[in-house]
N, C-alpha and C positions, 0 to 999 in steps of 0.2 A: 539591503535586501528587507523586504517587508513579510513578517511572517515566514521567514525562511525553514525554521525549524519545523514550524506547523505542516509548511509544505512537503518537508522531507517526511515527515510522519505519514501525511496523505498519502504519497507516491508510495511509500513502505507498506501500508496497510493495504493498499489497492493491490500492489503486487502479490501480498500475502493471500488475499483473498482470492485472487486469480487463479493462483497456485493451487490452493484449498478447493476450488470449485473444480479446478482441472482434475484434481487428484480425486474427486467424487467416487465411492465404492458403488 
């Protein structure tokens, strides 16, 4: 696995950003 941790963080960040954007007031 190359950059597995990095990829995991990227995916997590992306999901968080998506949720944040969706929960925009």
